[in-house]
C-alpha positions as CSV (number, residue, x, y, z in Angstrom):
1,M,0.0,0.0,0.0
2,A,1.1,3.6,-0.5
3,Q,3.5,4.8,2.2
4,T,1.7,8.1,2.3
5,I,-1.5,6.4,3.5
6,L,0.4,4.6,6.2
7,D,2.0,7.8,7.3
8,K,-1.3,9.6,7.5
9,I,-2.8,6.7,9.6
10,L,0.1,6.7,12.0
11,K,0.1,10.5,12.2
12,D,-3.7,10.5,13.1
13,L,-3.1,7.6,15.5
14,N,-0.2,9.2,17.4
15,A,-2.1,12.5,17.6
16,G,-5.1,10.8,19.1
17,R,-7.4,11.4,16.1
18,F,-8.9,8.0,16.3
19,V,-11.9,8.5,14.1
20,A,-9.8,9.7,11.2
21,A,-7.2,6.9,11.7
22,Q,-10.0,4.3,11.9
23,K,-11.6,5.6,8.7
24,R,-8.4,5.4,6.7
25,V,-7.2,2.1,8.1
26,R,-10.5,0.3,7.7
27,A,-10.6,1.1,4.0
28,A,-6.9,0.1,3.6
29,A,-7.4,-3.2,5.6
30,K,-10.3,-4.1,3.4
31,K,-8.2,-3.6,0.3
32,E,-5.4,-5.7,1.6
33,P,-6.9,-8.5,3.8
34,M,-3.7,-10.6,3.7
35,N,-1.4,-7.8,4.9
36,A,-0.7,-8.8,8.5
37,P,1.1,-5.6,9.6
38,L,-1.8,-3.5,8.2
39,Q,-4.4,-5.6,10.0
40,N,-2.4,-5.2,13.3
41,L,-2.3,-1.5,12.7
42,A,-6.0,-1.4,12.2
43,G,-6.5,-3.2,15.5
44,L,-4.2,-0.6,17.2
45,C,-6.3,2.2,15.8
46,F,-9.4,0.8,17.6
47,A,-7.7,-0.5,20.7
48,R,-6.1,2.9,21.6
49,A,-9.5,4.5,21.3
50,G,-10.8,2.0,23.9
51,Q,-12.9,0.1,21.3
52,H,-11.4,-3.3,22.1
53,R,-14.2,-5.4,20.7
54,A,-13.8,-3.8,17.3
55,A,-10.0,-4.2,17.5
56,T,-10.2,-7.9,18.3
57,G,-11.2,-8.9,14.7
58,F,-8.2,-7.1,13.1
59,F,-5.8,-8.6,15.7
60,A,-7.2,-12.0,15.1
61,V,-6.5,-11.8,11.4
62,A,-3.0,-10.5,11.9
63,A,-2.2,-13.4,14.4
64,K,-3.7,-16.0,12.0
65,L,-1.7,-14.6,9.0
66,L,1.6,-14.5,11.0
67,P,1.3,-16.9,13.9
68,Q,5.0,-16.8,14.6
69,E,4.8,-13.0,15.4
70,L,4.5,-12.8,19.2
71,D,3.5,-9.1,19.2
72,Y,0.4,-9.9,17.1
73,R,-0.7,-12.7,19.4
74,V,-0.1,-10.4,22.4
75,N,-2.3,-7.7,20.9
76,Y,-5.0,-10.2,20.1
77,V,-5.0,-11.6,23.6
78,Q,-5.1,-8.1,25.2
79,S,-8.0,-7.1,23.0
80,L,-9.9,-10.2,24.1
81,V,-9.2,-9.5,27.7
82,M,-10.3,-5.9,27.5
83,S,-13.4,-6.9,25.6
84,G,-14.4,-9.2,28.5
85,E,-13.8,-12.4,26.5
86,V,-11.7,-13.9,29.2
87,R,-12.2,-17.6,28.3
88,R,-11.2,-17.0,24.7
89,A,-8.2,-15.0,25.9
90,E,-7.1,-17.9,28.2
91,S,-7.5,-20.3,25.3
92,E,-5.4,-18.1,23.0
93,I,-2.7,-17.8,25.8
94,A,-2.5,-21.6,26.0
95,R,-2.1,-21.9,22.3
96,A,0.6,-19.1,22.2
97,E,2.5,-20.9,25.0
98,L,3.0,-23.9,22.7
99,L,4.8,-21.7,20.2
100,F,6.4,-19.4,22.8
101,P,7.2,-21.3,26.0
102,N,8.4,-19.5,29.1
103,V,7.6,-16.1,27.8
104,L,7.1,-13.6,30.6
105,K,4.6,-11.5,28.6
106,L,2.3,-14.5,28.4
107,L,2.4,-15.1,32.1
108,Y,1.5,-11.4,32.6
109,L,-1.3,-11.8,30.1
110,R,-2.6,-14.8,32.0
111,G,-2.7,-12.7,35.1
112,L,-4.4,-9.8,33.3
113,A,-7.1,-12.2,32.0
114,K,-7.7,-13.6,35.5
115,L,-7.9,-10.0,36.8
116,Q,-10.4,-9.0,34.2
117,G,-12.5,-12.0,35.0
118,G,-12.6,-11.2,38.6
119,D,-10.5,-14.2,39.8
120,F,-8.1,-12.1,41.9
121,H,-6.4,-15.0,43.6
122,A,-5.5,-16.6,40.3
123,A,-4.3,-13.2,39.0
124,I,-2.0,-12.9,42.0
125,R,-0.6,-16.4,41.4
126,A,0.1,-15.7,37.7
127,A,1.7,-12.4,38.6
128,N,3.8,-14.1,41.2
129,A,5.0,-16.7,38.7
130,A,6.2,-13.9,36.5
131,L,7.8,-12.0,39.4
132,E,9.7,-15.1,40.6
133,R,11.6,-14.9,37.3
134,A,11.7,-11.2,37.0
135,P,11.2,-9.5,40.4
136,N,11.1,-6.0,38.9
137,Y,8.6,-6.8,36.1
138,E,6.5,-3.7,36.3
139,D,3.5,-5.0,34.4
140,A,3.2,-8.0,36.6
141,L,3.5,-5.8,39.7
142,N,0.7,-3.7,38.2
143,V,-1.6,-6.7,37.8
144,R,-0.9,-8.0,41.3
145,G,-1.5,-4.5,42.7
146,Q,-4.9,-4.3,41.0
147,A,-5.7,-7.9,42.2
148,Y,-4.9,-7.0,45.8
149,S,-7.1,-4.0,45.4
150,G,-9.9,-6.2,44.2
151,L,-9.5,-8.2,47.4
152,S,-9.7,-5.0,49.4
153,E,-6.1,-5.4,50.5
154,A,-5.2,-1.8,49.9
155,E,-1.9,-1.7,51.8
156,K,-0.5,-4.6,49.7
157,S,-1.8,-3.0,46.6
158,L,-0.2,0.3,47.5
159,A,3.1,-1.4,48.1
160,D,3.1,-2.9,44.6
161,F,2.3,0.4,42.9
162,N,4.9,2.3,45.0
163,K,7.5,-0.3,44.0
164,I,6.7,0.4,40.4
165,V,7.1,4.1,40.9
166,T,10.4,3.5,42.6
167,L,11.6,1.4,39.6
168,N,10.1,3.8,37.0
169,P,9.1,7.2,38.2
170,D,7.5,7.9,34.8
171,Y,5.1,5.0,35.0
172,L,2.1,7.3,35.5
173,D,-0.6,4.6,35.6
174,A,1.2,3.1,38.7
175,R,1.3,6.6,40.3
176,I,-2.4,7.1,39.6
177,N,-3.2,3.6,41.0
178,A,-1.2,4.4,44.1
179,C,-3.1,7.7,44.6
180,D,-6.5,5.9,44.2
181,R,-5.4,3.4,46.9
182,L,-4.5,6.4,49.2
183,L,-8.0,7.7,48.6
184,E,-9.5,4.4,49.6
185,L,-7.5,4.5,52.8
186,S,-8.8,8.1,53.4
187,R,-5.2,9.5,53.2
188,F,-6.5,12.5,51.3
189,V,-3.4,14.7,51.9
190,D,-1.1,12.0,50.5
191,A,-3.4,11.4,47.6
192,R,-3.4,15.1,46.7
193,A,0.4,15.2,46.8
194,G,0.5,12.1,44.6
195,F,-1.8,13.5,42.0
196,E,0.3,16.8,42.0
197,A,3.4,14.6,41.4
198,V,1.6,13.2,38.4
199,L,0.9,16.7,37.1
200,A,4.6,17.6,37.6
201,R,5.4,14.9,35.0
202,D,2.3,15.4,32.8
203,P,0.8,18.9,33.4
204,V,-2.3,18.1,31.4
205,N,-3.0,14.6,32.8
206,A,-6.8,14.6,32.6
207,Y,-7.4,12.0,35.3
208,A,-5.2,13.8,37.8
209,L,-6.9,17.1,37.1
210,S,-10.3,15.5,37.6
211,K,-9.2,14.2,41.0
212,L,-7.4,17.3,42.2
213,A,-10.6,19.3,41.4
214,L,-12.1,17.3,44.3
215,L,-9.1,17.4,46.6
216,K,-7.7,20.9,46.4
217,D,-9.2,23.9,48.2
218,A,-12.1,25.3,46.3
219,S,-10.4,28.8,46.2
220,T,-7.5,27.4,44.2
221,L,-9.4,25.6,41.5
222,G,-9.1,28.4,38.9
223,E,-5.8,27.0,37.6
224,I,-7.4,23.6,37.0
225,V,-10.3,25.1,35.1
226,A,-7.8,27.1,33.0
227,V,-5.7,24.1,32.1
228,A,-8.6,21.9,31.4
229,E,-10.4,24.5,29.3
230,S,-7.3,25.1,27.2
231,E,-6.6,21.4,26.7
232,I,-10.2,20.5,25.7
233,A,-9.7,22.7,22.6
234,K,-6.8,20.5,21.5
235,V,-8.0,17.0,22.3
236,P,-9.9,15.0,19.7
237,K,-13.6,14.7,20.4
238,D,-13.6,10.9,20.6
239,S,-10.8,10.8,23.2
240,V,-11.3,9.6,26.7
241,R,-9.1,12.4,27.8
242,R,-11.7,14.8,26.6
243,V,-14.3,13.1,28.8
244,L,-12.0,13.4,31.9
245,L,-11.2,17.1,31.1
246,H,-14.9,17.8,31.1
247,M,-15.2,15.9,34.5
248,A,-12.4,18.0,35.9
249,M,-14.1,21.2,34.9
250,A,-17.5,19.9,36.2
251,N,-15.9,19.0,39.6
252,A,-14.2,22.4,39.9
253,F,-17.3,24.4,38.9
254,D,-19.5,22.4,41.2
255,R,-17.3,23.0,44.2
256,Q,-17.2,26.7,43.3
257,G,-21.0,26.8,43.4
258,E,-21.4,27.3,39.7
259,K,-24.0,24.5,39.3
260,A,-25.1,25.4,35.7
261,K,-21.6,25.4,34.3
262,A,-20.9,22.1,36.2
263,M,-24.0,20.5,34.7
264,A,-23.1,21.6,31.2
265,H,-19.7,19.9,31.4
266,L,-21.2,16.8,32.9
267,N,-23.6,16.6,30.0
268,D,-20.8,16.9,27.5
269,A,-18.7,14.3,29.3
270,H,-21.6,11.7,29.4
271,A,-22.6,12.4,25.8
272,L,-19.0,11.5,24.7
273,D,-18.9,8.4,27.0
274,A,-22.3,7.2,25.8
275,R,-21.0,7.1,22.2
276,R,-17.9,5.2,23.3
277,R,-19.7,2.7,25.7
278,P,-23.0,1.4,24.4
279,Y,-25.6,-0.1,26.7
280,T,-28.2,-2.6,25.5
281,T,-31.5,-2.4,27.3
282,A,-32.8,-5.6,25.8
283,E,-29.9,-7.7,27.2
284,A,-30.4,-6.4,30.7
285,W,-34.1,-7.3,30.6
286,A,-33.4,-10.7,29.0
287,E,-31.2,-11.5,31.9
288,Q,-33.9,-10.5,34.4
289,R,-36.3,-12.9,32.7
290,K,-33.8,-15.7,32.7
291,I,-33.0,-15.2,36.5
292,K,-36.7,-15.0,37.4
293,A,-37.4,-18.2,35.4
294,L,-34.5,-20.0,37.2
295,F,-35.9,-19.1,40.6
296,E,-39.6,-18.6,40.0
297,D,-40.4,-21.5,42.3
298,D,-39.0,-21.8,45.8
299,A,-35.3,-21.5,46.1
300,P,-33.2,-24.7,46.2
301,S,-32.4,-26.3,49.6
302,P,-29.5,-25.0,51.5
303,P,-26.1,-26.3,50.4
304,L,-24.8,-29.6,51.6
305,I,-21.5,-28.1,52.9
306,A,-21.5,-26.6,56.4
307,L,-21.5,-22.8,56.3
308,E,-22.8,-21.7,59.6
309,E,-19.4,-22.0,61.2
310,T,-17.9,-19.4,58.9
311,P,-18.6,-15.7,59.1
312,C,-22.2,-14.8,58.2
313,P,-22.5,-12.8,54.9
314,L,-24.5,-9.6,54.9
315,F,-25.4,-8.3,51.4
316,V,-26.2,-4.6,51.0
317,V,-27.9,-4.0,47.7
318,G,-29.6,-1.2,45.7
319,L,-29.0,1.1,42.9
320,P,-25.5,2.5,42.7
321,R,-25.3,5.8,44.7
322,S,-28.4,4.9,46.7
323,G,-26.7,4.9,50.1
324,T,-25.3,1.4,50.2
325,T,-21.9,2.7,51.4
326,L,-23.5,4.4,54.4
327,V,-25.2,1.2,55.4
328,E,-21.9,-0.7,54.9
329,M,-20.2,1.8,57.2
330,I,-22.9,1.5,59.9
331,L,-22.6,-2.3,59.8
332,S,-18.8,-2.5,59.7
333,A,-18.5,0.0,62.6
334,H,-19.4,-3.1,64.7
335,P,-16.2,-4.7,65.9
336,S,-17.3,-8.2,64.8
337,V,-18.2,-7.1,61.2
338,A,-15.6,-7.0,58.4
339,S,-16.1,-4.7,55.5
340,M,-15.2,-6.4,52.2
341,G,-16.3,-3.7,49.8
342,E,-18.0,-4.4,46.4
343,L,-17.1,-8.0,45.7
344,V,-17.4,-9.3,42.2
345,A,-17.7,-13.0,43.4
346,A,-21.5,-13.4,43.2
347,E,-21.7,-12.2,39.6
348,R,-18.5,-14.0,38.5
349,H,-19.7,-17.4,39.8
350,F,-23.3,-16.9,38.6
351,R,-21.9,-16.4,35.1
352,L,-19.5,-19.3,35.3
353,I,-22.1,-21.8,36.6
354,F,-25.4,-20.7,35.2
355,D,-24.4,-19.9,31.6
356,G,-26.8,-22.0,29.5
357,I,-28.5,-23.6,32.5
358,T,-32.3,-23.7,32.6
359,T,-32.9,-25.8,35.7
360,V,-31.1,-25.2,39.0
361,E,-29.7,-28.3,40.6
362,Q,-28.3,-28.6,44.2
363,S,-24.8,-29.0,42.7
364,H,-25.1,-25.6,41.1
365,V,-25.9,-24.0,44.4
366,D,-23.1,-25.8,46.2
367,A,-20.6,-24.8,43.5
368,F,-21.7,-21.2,43.8
369,A,-21.4,-21.2,47.6
370,Q,-17.9,-22.8,47.4
371,G,-16.7,-20.5,44.6
372,Y,-17.9,-17.4,46.4
373,R,-16.1,-18.4,49.6
374,D,-12.9,-19.3,47.8
375,D,-12.9,-15.8,46.2
376,L,-13.1,-14.0,49.6
377,G,-10.0,-12.1,50.7
378,A,-8.6,-12.5,54.2
379,L,-11.1,-11.9,57.0
380,P,-10.2,-10.7,60.5
381,A,-10.0,-13.6,63.0
382,N,-12.7,-12.0,65.2
383,A,-15.2,-11.4,62.4
384,S,-18.6,-13.1,63.0
385,H,-20.1,-11.3,59.9
386,F,-18.8,-9.7,56.7
387,V,-20.4,-7.2,54.4
388,D,-20.5,-7.6,50.6
389,K,-21.7,-4.2,49.3
390,M,-21.9,-4.9,45.6
391,P,-25.2,-3.0,44.8
392,A,-26.1,-5.1,41.7
393,N,-26.2,-8.3,43.8
394,Y,-29.9,-7.7,44.0
395,R,-30.1,-9.7,40.8
396,Y,-29.0,-12.9,42.5
397,I,-30.8,-12.8,45.8
398,P,-32.6,-16.2,45.5
399,L,-29.3,-17.9,44.7
400,I,-27.5,-16.0,47.5
401,L,-30.1,-17.1,50.0
402,A,-30.0,-20.6,48.8
403,A,-26.2,-20.8,49.0
404,F,-26.0,-19.0,52.4
405,P,-29.0,-19.8,54.6
406,N,-27.7,-17.6,57.4
407,A,-27.2,-14.6,55.2
408,R,-29.2,-11.4,55.5
409,V,-29.9,-8.7,52.8
410,I,-30.4,-5.0,53.3
411,D,-32.0,-3.2,50.4
412,V,-31.4,0.5,50.3
413,R,-34.1,2.4,48.4
414,R,-33.6,6.0,47.2
415,D,-35.5,8.4,45.0
416,P,-34.2,7.5,41.5
417,R,-34.0,11.1,40.6
418,D,-31.5,11.8,43.3
419,V,-29.7,8.5,42.3
420,A,-29.5,9.8,38.8
421,L,-28.1,13.1,39.9
422,S,-25.5,11.4,42.0
423,M,-24.5,9.1,39.1
424,W,-24.4,12.0,36.7
425,R,-21.8,13.7,38.9
426,Q,-19.5,10.7,38.6
427,R,-17.8,8.8,35.9
428,F,-18.0,5.0,36.1
429,P,-15.5,3.4,33.7
430,M,-16.3,-0.2,34.4
431,A,-18.3,-2.1,31.8
432,G,-21.1,-3.0,34.1
433,M,-21.9,0.7,34.5
434,N,-22.3,1.7,30.9
435,F,-25.9,2.6,31.5
436,A,-24.7,5.6,33.7
437,S,-23.7,7.7,30.7
438,K,-27.2,8.2,29.4
439,M,-30.2,9.5,31.4
440,A,-32.7,7.2,29.7
441,N,-30.6,4.2,30.5
442,I,-30.3,5.2,34.2
443,A,-34.1,5.3,34.2
444,D,-34.2,1.8,32.6
445,Q,-31.8,0.5,35.2
446,A,-33.9,1.9,38.0
447,N,-37.0,0.2,36.5
448,L,-35.1,-3.0,36.3
449,Y,-34.0,-2.8,39.9
450,R,-37.5,-2.2,41.1
451,T,-38.8,-5.1,39.0
452,Y,-36.2,-7.5,40.5
453,M,-36.8,-6.4,44.1
454,A,-40.6,-6.5,43.9
455,D,-40.3,-10.3,43.1
456,W,-37.7,-11.0,45.8
457,Q,-39.4,-9.0,48.5
458,R,-42.6,-11.1,48.0
459,A,-40.6,-14.3,48.1
460,Y,-38.2,-13.6,51.0
461,P,-39.8,-10.9,53.3
462,I,-38.0,-12.1,56.4
463,K,-34.5,-12.2,54.9
464,I,-34.7,-8.8,53.2
465,L,-34.8,-5.5,55.2
466,S,-35.7,-2.5,53.0
467,I,-34.6,0.9,54.1
468,D,-35.5,4.3,52.5
469,Y,-32.4,6.4,52.2
470,E,-34.3,9.6,52.9
471,A,-35.5,8.2,56.3
472,L,-32.1,6.7,57.1
473,V,-30.3,10.1,56.9
474,E,-33.0,11.8,59.0
475,D,-32.6,9.3,61.9
476,H,-29.7,7.0,61.2
477,C,-29.4,5.9,64.8
478,H,-32.9,4.4,64.8
479,F,-32.2,2.5,61.6
480,A,-28.8,1.4,62.8
481,H,-30.6,-0.5,65.6
482,S,-33.0,-2.0,63.0
483,I,-30.1,-3.1,60.9
484,A,-28.3,-4.7,63.8
485,L,-31.4,-6.6,64.8
486,H,-32.0,-7.8,61.3
487,C,-28.5,-9.1,61.0
488,G,-28.4,-10.8,64.4
489,L,-25.9,-8.4,65.8
490,E,-25.7,-7.2,69.4
491,W,-26.0,-3.4,69.4
492,H,-22.7,-1.5,69.5
493,E,-22.6,2.2,70.0
494,A,-20.0,2.7,67.2
495,M,-22.8,1.8,64.7
496,S,-24.4,5.2,65.5
497,R,-21.2,7.0,64.3
498,P,-20.4,5.7,60.8
499,E,-18.3,8.7,60.0
500,D,-15.7,7.5,62.5
501,N,-15.4,4.1,60.7
502,R,-12.0,3.9,59.1
503,A,-12.9,0.9,57.0
504,L,-11.7,0.9,53.4
505,V,-14.0,2.6,50.9
506,R,-13.5,1.8,47.2
507,T,-16.3,3.8,45.7
508,A,-17.1,7.4,44.8
509,S,-18.6,7.8,48.3
510,V,-15.1,7.9,49.9
511,H,-15.5,11.6,50.7
512,Q,-19.1,11.6,51.8
513,V,-18.9,8.8,54.3
514,R,-16.1,10.5,56.3
515,Q,-18.6,13.3,57.1
516,R,-21.4,13.1,59.7
517,V,-24.6,11.8,58.4
518,H,-26.7,14.6,56.8
519,N,-29.7,15.1,54.5
520,R,-28.2,17.6,52.2
521,S,-28.3,15.2,49.3
522,V,-32.0,14.7,49.5
523,G,-34.3,16.3,46.9
524,N,-31.5,18.0,44.8
525,W,-32.6,16.4,41.6
526,T,-34.2,19.6,40.3
527,V,-30.7,20.7,39.1
528,L,-30.8,18.1,36.5
529,G,-32.6,20.5,34.2
530,D,-33.6,19.1,30.9
531,N,-32.2,15.7,31.9
532,L,-35.0,15.4,34.4
533,K,-37.6,15.3,31.6
534,V,-35.8,12.4,29.9
535,L,-35.4,10.6,33.2
536,E,-39.0,11.0,34.4
537,A,-40.4,10.1,31.0
538,R,-38.7,6.7,31.2
539,L,-39.4,5.9,34.8
540,D,-42.3,3.5,35.0
541,P,-45.1,5.0,37.2
542,A,-46.4,1.6,38.1
543,L,-43.0,0.7,39.6
544,W,-42.5,4.1,41.3
545,P,-46.0,5.0,42.7
546,E,-44.5,7.1,45.5
547,L,-43.1,9.6,42.9
548,A,-45.1,12.4,41.3
549,L,-43.8,11.5,37.9
550,G,-44.8,13.8,35.2
551,A,-45.2,16.8,37.4
552,N,-41.8,18.2,36.3
553,V,-42.0,17.1,32.6
């Protein structure tokens, strides 16, 4: 192919003009389907834009055309992992190892695949295997650090990221990961210093700017606004950096009290994200029908393995940003309750075990129970209970209660309009939260949640305690007593002071839960502006009878 075309593609790619690069390379790859380097370049044009599923096809062709080229296989595996196709990735790794035995990069990729699939223990084992041969292998340390984070072992995670920074001060992703762990540990001053160190090496780092807009004193945010505003004009519209720069400006304006300007930048950020991260309503509702069909009769009998001797699981569920972290802090303030954060174990083992299953057998329940327990991180020796605060576990309540007969569920309900506002003020990069970038999809997710919970509350009224967030923040001491009673806990005075709880917080609530409980976040949804019309138009009045839907449309 003409060198001028290749030069233009590479120029666009290196400048971050991904749409232009993709347009050129797609046409070129179609003309030369047997050109492996060109197919690989096409994959890179999509992968660097975060469109890993589209990249996979090109990388697959390149790897098939030149199977002896390790870089092409590595790119293919990485695109599979980032697309969430973990099983295919692991299969490709095994095939590659036949051609390239004892390659450190493949060990790292195995760890990355396990990490993406939520098998954090296996990710650590794979990373350790690589680190035994190369103790300073930065990418393996990065995988292990993220896996420790997934197990809520923030100190171990922080140690790995700090080691990477010591080895390579310019490894900015490691610096950023270290800063995020510091936030989880409520070491806000250290986190601020860490993000400022990132800016010292990359003055326009969009992620660091977005975080410092939350951490710096509000009177000093003018510089962040100026840098972000100047940089937005230079960044391609399809770049994730542009999304983060809008978030930085939104955070800064919000803290300066300029709510309209903040909302305008939030709208721009989410509009860009929604195009990059599609959400399929039909798939979410199809899963709801599948799960309901699996458990429409009484739940299976309790598992055959003995579970009562192990710490009792407490599941806090609800919509994201509904107050689940506050309830977790109330519970884990009790000295016998361990906070485990948002565990991916329930979803991971549901998908592993129930893919293609139409009838639930006792063996499925036993496998789920054992797999969930195996995925747990270390629990304190004195823990009689532990909290899994993954909000979306509401989907699996019948299975959870079958697997753990001594478990209890706390469902936190909140006005979906305030939920939507709270989501809109954040950015959730994980795939399971793609719906949060579009107001209509947030409404759909709220309807979905209500539909699930209506079924489960009828089936398991004793095991599920439902709490309204608005009532909770008005009198959290009263509800803390109710929560303790529901969970079989003796009352402990610390439960009335969740703001004093130093438990790890790995969510966007890390700043709020360190404050005394307040009701200042109730009823603020009017600032959504035109977004409110979209939201209310999609909320189902039959599912939300307590709301005066339509009054604001």
